[in-house]
C-alpha positions in Angstrom: 103.7 97.3 112.8 107.1 97.5 111.0 108.9 95.1 113.4 106.0 92.6 113.6 105.5 92.6 109.8 109.2 92.1 109.2 109.5 89.3 111.6 106.3 87.6 110.2 107.8 87.7 106.7 111.1 86.3 107.9 109.2 83.5 109.7 107.2 82.7 106.7 110.6 82.5 104.6 109.3 85.3 102.3 112.4 87.5 103.1 115.7 86.8 104.8 117.0 88.5 108.0 119.6 90.4 105.8 116.8 91.7 103.5 114.9 92.9 106.6 117.9 94.8 107.9 118.4 96.5 104.5 114.7 97.4 104.3 114.7 98.8 107.9 117.8 100.9 107.0 116.1 102.2 103.9 113.0 103.0 105.9 115.0 105.0 108.4 116.8 106.9 105.7 113.9 107.6 103.3 110.8 107.1 105.5 107.7 105.3 104.4 106.4 101.9 105.5 108.4 98.7 105.8 106.3 96.9 103.2 106.8 99.7 100.7 110.5 99.7 101.1 110.6 95.8 100.8 108.7 96.2 97.4 111.0 99.1 96.3 114.1 97.1 97.0 112.8 94.1 95.0 112.8 91.8 98.1 109.1 90.9 97.8 106.4 91.3 95.2 103.7 93.7 96.1 100.8 91.1 95.2 102.5 88.5 97.3 102.9 90.9 100.3 99.1 91.8 100.1 98.2 88.1 99.9 100.3 87.3 102.9 98.7 90.1 104.9 95.2 89.0 103.9 96.0 85.5 105.2 97.7 86.7 108.4 94.7 88.9 109.4 92.0 86.7 107.9 90.5 89.5 105.8 90.0 89.7 102.0 92.5 91.6 99.8 91.2 94.1 97.1 92.5 95.6 93.9 91.5 99.3 94.0 92.6 99.8 90.5 89.6 97.8 89.2 87.1 99.6 91.4 84.8 102.5 90.7 84.2 104.1 94.1 81.1 106.2 94.7 82.2 109.8 95.6 79.4 109.9 98.2 81.3 107.2 100.2 84.4 109.3 100.2 82.4 112.2 101.8 81.9 110.0 104.9 85.6 110.1 105.9 87.5 113.5 105.6 90.6 113.8 103.4 93.0 114.5 106.4 91.9 111.3 108.2 92.3 109.2 105.1 95.8 110.5 104.7 96.7 110.2 108.3 95.8 106.5 108.5 96.5 105.5 104.8 93.0 104.1 104.4 90.4 104.4 101.6 86.7 104.1 102.0 85.4 101.9 99.2 81.7 101.0 99.8 78.8 101.3 102.3 76.2 98.5 102.8 73.5 99.3 105.4 75.1 100.3 108.7 78.6 99.0 107.5 81.4 100.9 105.8 84.1 98.9 104.1 87.7 100.5 104.1 90.9 99.5 102.4 93.9 99.6 104.8 97.6 99.2 104.5 97.8 98.1 108.1 94.6 96.2 109.2 96.0 95.9 112.7 95.7 99.6 113.3 92.8 99.7 115.9 93.1 103.5 116.4 92.1 104.0 112.7 89.3 101.5 113.0 87.9 103.2 116.1 88.3 106.7 114.7 86.4 105.9 111.6 83.6 104.1 113.6 83.3 107.0 116.0 83.4 109.6 113.2 80.8 107.9 110.9 78.6 105.9 113.3 79.0 102.9 111.1 80.4 99.4 111.8 83.8 99.2 110.0 84.9 96.3 107.8 88.5 96.4 106.8 90.1 94.9 103.7 93.8 94.9 102.6 95.2 97.0 99.8 98.8 98.1 98.8 100.1 101.5 100.0 100.6 102.6 96.3 97.0 101.6 95.4 95.6 103.5 98.4 97.7 106.6 97.6 96.6 106.5 94.0 92.9 106.1 95.0 93.2 109.0 97.6 94.7 111.2 94.9 91.9 110.3 92.4 88.9 110.5 94.6 89.9 113.1 97.2 92.2 115.5 95.4 90.2 115.8 92.2 86.7 114.7 93.1 85.9 115.8 96.7 87.9 119.0 96.6 86.6 120.0 93.1 83.0 119.1 94.1 83.3 121.3 97.1 84.7 124.1 95.1 82.0 123.7 92.5 79.2 123.7 95.1 80.5 126.9 96.5 80.6 128.4 93.1 77.0 127.5 92.5 76.0 129.5 95.7 77.9 132.6 94.6 77.1 132.4 90.9 76.0 136.0 90.4 79.2 137.4 91.8 81.4 135.5 89.4 79.2 136.1 86.4 80.0 139.8 86.5 83.5 139.2 85.2 82.8 136.7 82.5 82.4 139.4 79.7 85.4 139.3 77.4 85.0 142.8 76.1 87.7 145.3 76.7 85.5 147.5 79.2 85.5 144.8 81.9 85.1 146.5 85.3 88.5 146.0 87.0 86.9 146.6 90.4 84.5 143.8 89.8 87.2 141.6 88.5 89.4 142.2 91.6 86.4 141.4 93.9 85.7 138.2 92.0 89.3 136.8 92.1 89.3 137.2 96.0 86.1 135.1 96.1 86.8 132.0 98.2 85.7 129.4 95.7 88.0 130.9 92.9 91.0 131.0 95.5 90.2 127.4 96.4 90.1 126.2 92.9 93.5 127.9 92.0 95.0 126.5 95.2 93.6 123.0 94.4 95.1 123.1 90.7 98.5 124.1 92.1 98.7 121.6 95.0 97.2 118.8 92.9 99.7 119.3 90.1 102.6 119.4 92.5 101.4 116.2 94.3 101.1 114.4 90.9 104.6 115.3 90.0 103.6 117.5 87.1 106.3 119.7 85.4 103.8 122.1 83.8 100.2 123.3 84.3 98.2 124.4 81.2 95.0 126.4 81.7 93.4 126.8 78.3 90.2 128.7 77.1 88.3 127.6 74.1 85.0 128.8 72.5 82.9 126.3 74.4 85.2 124.7 76.9 87.8 125.6 79.6 90.3 122.9 80.5 93.3 122.3 82.7 96.0 119.9 81.7 99.1 118.7 83.6 102.4 117.5 81.9 103.5 114.4 83.8 106.7 112.6 82.6 106.7 114.7 79.4 103.1 113.8 78.4 100.0 116.2 78.9 96.8 114.7 80.5 93.6 116.6 81.0 92.6 116.8 84.7 89.5 118.9 84.9 87.2 121.3 83.0 86.2 124.2 85.4 82.9 126.1 84.5 83.2 128.5 81.6 82.1 131.4 83.7 85.2 131.1 85.8 87.5 131.9 82.8 88.4 135.6 83.6 88.4 135.3 87.4 90.6 132.2 87.5 93.1 133.7 85.0 93.1 137.0 86.9 93.6 135.3 90.3 96.8 133.5 88.8 97.9 136.9 87.3 97.5 138.6 90.7 99.5 135.8 92.4 102.3 136.3 89.7 102.3 140.1 90.2 101.1 140.7 86.6 98.9 143.4 85.2 95.2 142.1 85.2 94.1 145.0 83.0 96.5 144.0 80.2 94.9 141.2 78.3 96.2 141.9 74.7 100.0 141.2 75.3 101.9 138.1 76.6 103.3 138.5 80.2 105.7 136.5 82.4 105.8 136.3 86.1 106.7 134.0 89.0 104.8 132.5 92.0 106.5 131.3 95.1 104.6 128.6 97.2 105.4 127.0 100.5 104.1 123.4 100.6 104.6 121.0 103.5 107.9 122.9 104.5 109.4 123.0 101.1 109.5 126.0 98.7 108.3 125.6 95.1 108.7 128.2 92.4 106.2 128.5 89.5 107.3 130.3 86.2 104.1 131.8 84.8 103.5 132.7 81.1 100.2 134.2 79.8 99.3 134.4 76.1 96.3 136.1 74.5 94.4 133.5 72.4 91.2 133.7 70.4 89.0 133.0 73.5 90.9 134.5 76.4 94.4 134.1 77.9 96.1 130.8 78.0 98.3 130.3 81.1 101.2 127.9 81.3 102.9 127.4 84.7 106.3 125.7 84.8 106.8 124.0 88.3 110.4 124.5 89.5 110.8 122.2 92.6 114.4 122.5 93.8 113.8 119.3 95.9 113.4 117.4 92.5 116.6 118.9 91.0 119.1 116.2 90.5 122.6 117.7 90.9 124.6 114.4 91.1 126.0 113.7 87.6 126.4 110.0 88.5 122.6 109.7 88.9 121.6 111.4 85.6 121.9 108.2 83.5 125.3 108.5 81.8 126.9 105.3 80.6 130.5 104.8 81.6 132.3 106.2 78.6 130.0 109.1 78.0 130.2 110.0 81.7 133.9 110.0 81.7 134.1 112.1 78.5 131.6 114.7 79.9 133.4 115.0 83.2 136.7 115.4 81.5 135.4 118.3 79.3 133.6 120.2 82.2 136.9 120.0 84.2 139.0 121.4 81.4 140.5 124.9 82.0 139.1 126.4 78.8 137.0 125.6 75.8 133.3 125.2 74.9 130.9 122.5 76.0 127.5 122.5 74.3 124.3 120.7 75.5 121.6 120.4 72.8 118.0 119.1 72.6 114.4 120.3 72.3 112.5 122.2 75.0 111.9 120.1 78.0 114.7 117.5 77.3 116.5 118.2 80.6 119.3 120.5 79.2 119.1 122.9 82.3 119.3 120.0 84.7 122.5 118.6 83.0 124.0 122.1 83.0 123.2 122.7 86.6 124.7 119.4 87.5 127.8 120.2 85.6 128.0 123.5 87.4 127.6 122.0 90.8 130.4 119.5 90.0 132.8 122.4 89.3 131.5 124.8 91.9 134.5 125.2 94.2 135.7 128.0 96.5 138.6 129.0 94.0 136.4 129.1 91.0 134.4 132.2 89.7 131.3 130.9 87.9 129.0 133.3 86.1 125.7 132.5 84.3 123.5 134.4 81.9 120.0 132.8 81.9 116.6 133.4 80.5 115.0 132.6 82.8 116.9 131.8 86.0 115.2 128.5 86.9 117.0 127.6 90.2 119.3 129.8 92.2 122.5 128.0 93.3 124.8 129.0 96.1 128.3 130.1 95.0 127.2 130.8 91.4 126.6 134.4 90.1 123.4 134.2 88.1 122.2 137.0 85.8 118.5 137.2 84.6 118.2 138.4 81.0 116.0 141.6 80.4 115.8 142.1 76.6 113.6 145.2 77.1 116.4 147.1 78.6 119.1 145.7 76.4 120.3 143.1 78.8 120.7 140.2 76.4 123.0 137.2 76.1 125.6 139.1 74.0 125.8 142.2 76.2 125.9 140.1 79.5 128.6 137.9 77.9 130.7 140.9 77.2 130.4 142.3 80.7 131.3 138.9 82.2 134.7 139.0 80.5 135.4 142.0 82.7 134.4 140.2 85.8 137.5 137.8 86.0 135.4 134.6 85.3 136.8 131.0 85.3 133.6 129.4 84.0 130.8 131.0 82.1 127.4 129.5 81.3 125.2 131.2 78.6 121.6 130.0 78.7 121.3 129.7 74.9 123.3 130.6 71.8 120.7 132.2 69.7 122.6 134.4 67.2 126.0 135.1 65.6 126.9 137.8 68.1 126.5 135.5 71.1 128.2 132.6 69.3 131.1 134.7 68.4 131.8 136.2 71.9 131.2 132.6 73.5 133.9 131.1 71.0 136.4 134.0 71.7 135.9 133.5 75.6 136.6 129.8 75.1 139.7 130.5 73.2 141.1 133.0 75.7 141.2 130.8 78.8 137.6 130.4 79.9 135.3 127.3 80.2 132.1 128.2 78.4 128.9 126.0 78.8 125.9 126.7 76.7 122.8 125.1 75.0 121.5 125.1 71.4 118.3 123.7 69.9 119.5 121.0 67.5 118.3 117.5 66.8 121.6 115.7 67.6 125.2 116.4 68.5 126.7 116.2 64.9 124.1 118.7 63.5 125.2 121.3 66.1 128.4 121.8 64.2 126.4 122.8 61.0 124.2 125.1 63.1 127.3 127.0 64.4 128.8 127.3 60.9 125.4 128.5 59.5 125.4 131.2 62.1 128.5 132.6 60.4 131.4 131.2 62.5 134.6 130.1 60.8 135.3 126.3 60.8 138.7 126.8 62.4 137.1 128.7 65.3 134.5 125.9 65.9 137.2 123.2 65.6 139.6 124.9 68.0 137.0 126.0 70.6 134.6 123.1 71.0 135.6 120.4 73.5 132.4 118.4 73.5 128.8 118.4 72.3 126.1 116.5 74.2 122.7 115.8 72.8 119.9 114.5 75.1 116.3 113.4 75.3 114.1 112.3 78.3 112.3 108.9 78.0 109.7 107.7 80.4 110.8 104.8 82.6 108.7 101.6 82.6 106.7 101.4 85.9 108.6 99.0 88.2 105.4 98.1 89.9 103.5 96.8 86.9 106.2 96.0 84.3 105.9 92.6 82.5 107.8 91.1 79.6 106.7 92.2 76.1 107.0 90.0 73.1 108.6 92.0 70.2 109.0 90.3 66.7 112.7 89.7 65.8 112.5 91.9 62.6 111.2 94.8 64.7 114.2 94.5 67.1 116.6 94.4 64.2 115.0 97.4 62.6 115.2 99.6 65.6 119.0 98.8 66.0 119.7 95.7 68.0 122.4 93.3 66.6 121.4 89.7 65.7 123.7 88.3 68.4 121.9 90.3 71.1 118.4 88.9 70.5 119.1 85.5 72.1 118.9 86.8 75.8 117.1 90.2 75.2 114.0 90.7 77.3 111.9 93.8 76.5 109.5 95.2 79.2 106.4 97.3 79.1 104.0 98.5 82.0 100.5 97.2 81.8 99.2 100.2 84.0 98.5 100.3 87.7 97.4 102.7 90.5 101.0 103.8 91.0 101.6 105.0 87.5 98.0 106.2 87.0 97.4 103.5 84.3 100.1 104.8 81.9 102.6 102.0 82.5 105.4 104.6 83.0 106.7 106.3 86.1 109.6 108.8 86.1 112.0 109.6 83.4 115.5 108.7 82.5 117.9 110.8 80.2 119.4 109.4 77.0 122.7 110.9 76.0 124.7 111.3 72.8 128.1 112.5 73.9 130.5 113.6 71.2 134.0 114.7 72.3 135.7 116.8 69.5 138.5 114.5 68.6 141.3 115.1 66.2 139.5 113.1 63.6 136.3 115.3 64.1 138.4 118.5 64.0 139.8 117.5 60.5 136.2 116.7 59.3 135.0 120.2 60.6 137.9 122.0 58.8 137.1 120.1 55.6 133.4 121.3 55.8 132.1 117.7 56.2 128.3 117.2 56.3 126.4 116.3 59.5 126.1 112.6 58.2 130.0 112.4 57.8 130.5 113.9 61.3 128.0 111.4 62.8 130.0 108.5 61.1 133.2 109.8 62.6 131.6 110.1 66.0 130.4 106.5 65.8 133.8 105.3 64.7 135.3 107.0 67.7 133.2 104.6 69.8 130.5 107.1 70.9 126.9 106.1 71.1 124.1 107.8 69.3 120.8 108.8 71.0 119.1 105.7 69.6 121.8 103.3 70.8 121.8 105.0 74.2 118.0 104.3 74.4 118.5 100.7 73.3 121.0 100.2 76.2 118.2 101.4 78.6 115.8 98.9 77.0 118.4 96.2 77.5 118.3 96.7 81.3 114.5 96.9 81.5 114.5 100.6 82.3 112.4 101.8 79.4 110.4 100.4 76.5 111.2 100.2 72.7 108.0 102.2 72.0 109.3 105.0 74.2 112.8 105.0 72.7 111.2 105.2 69.1 109.0 108.1 70.4 112.0 110.3 71.4 114.8 109.3 69.0 115.5 109.3 65.3 116.7 106.1 63.5 120.5 106.0 62.9 
């Protein structure tokens, strides 16, 4: 269909020959359908494309986002057929079933559905994104979950045996229950569904009268399902067995890992269990190496900030610190920096807790506090291993900070992280740990603070009217307001109705200049250091966010959510 569709769009003067060539090249490189690539490249509006296809084939176009589809209709066509042909059953009237299609000219799909269901098939047109979202919504979470629940009803007595939360739970019964097919299916469904939806974390939470599963997508938690209460112990134990944890120990926190193979790619899950009032809460961090962005140029650095950071990580010695709260992308920035300097003639050693991704050519050590292998002890042994570059997962105490600073002053490049709100306050944190001002001033090359802001969905973004006084309050200058256009997503199938899809990093990059060294030696406050940083031409986190608003990448609301006012 690709060639025919492309030529039809060119003939109708909707796209040019040049745009068609670029879209075909993009399709060859990244896969997907031609229409999707044309929309992605901005050559044609998705609604316009659907309207065009509707006219060409003489069949109606539908908006799946506005429809509530009866799950019984979904059962007429299996999930694998729906995904193979990119179709979505939407209704049945008498002996006719209506299906939404990306390619209404696909006679094989029409024939297969007719043969399989025994119904007459009436096609309508919908976008690929809308069909994918509908399939995820109705097949991944409804059909699969309903099937699992139905299986559970049949084997109810078997599962009920393990729902007693007393200490004398029979381990033999528990192990038998976790091998029960419905429990295995439910856990597999949760894992595959979360990975398909691009979640970074899965939360499985027991409460007094509820048991829920939540996914963190683009930094925000969403509830996805509430499995039956009686599954609580069996589901928790199934995950603990997969993580090679002790299922008989339910009073202490435990940590483990799960390795999955999905569609040819490996995904690691870092598992943490915590005993709460009504059972163990489990959080699984999804570590998909395929999503790891190791190209520094694609992380979202602005020109000056990017140059300053590259200069610092390519220095022969000194300390570079990355700061920010948990989940702000610090590890990704550090891994990208290490990949940039990972050459055959460089010995790179890292001390991490935990090691999130294993990288070729880098010697990575996993911390084990229980046997005394902590950051300080590992850092000391690193110095006897002839390192060029050392990465310490986190500076948590004076001992680690002192060794890191001494390593930085004796010819090693040291990279590390701290939990502080911004770059200037990192200096005060180091001094509060007990380091001397002259050691901090002479060892630090650069401090980078970062946050992750959600990107406005490019499929449903529309201009947003923001009052002038609000724009001035958040930090825009009066002269910028004239041609400033702010955007916000109104919600669509592609972004799950949130208006946001994907995330972009906001950076505050502070090189330690001579001016800042003097301020540190004088014992200046965080506010004075910040003023010095801005006078040196560096951007604060808020200003970095506003520059992303200016180019339509994120919304003002999102920037206010993740940054402090300056």
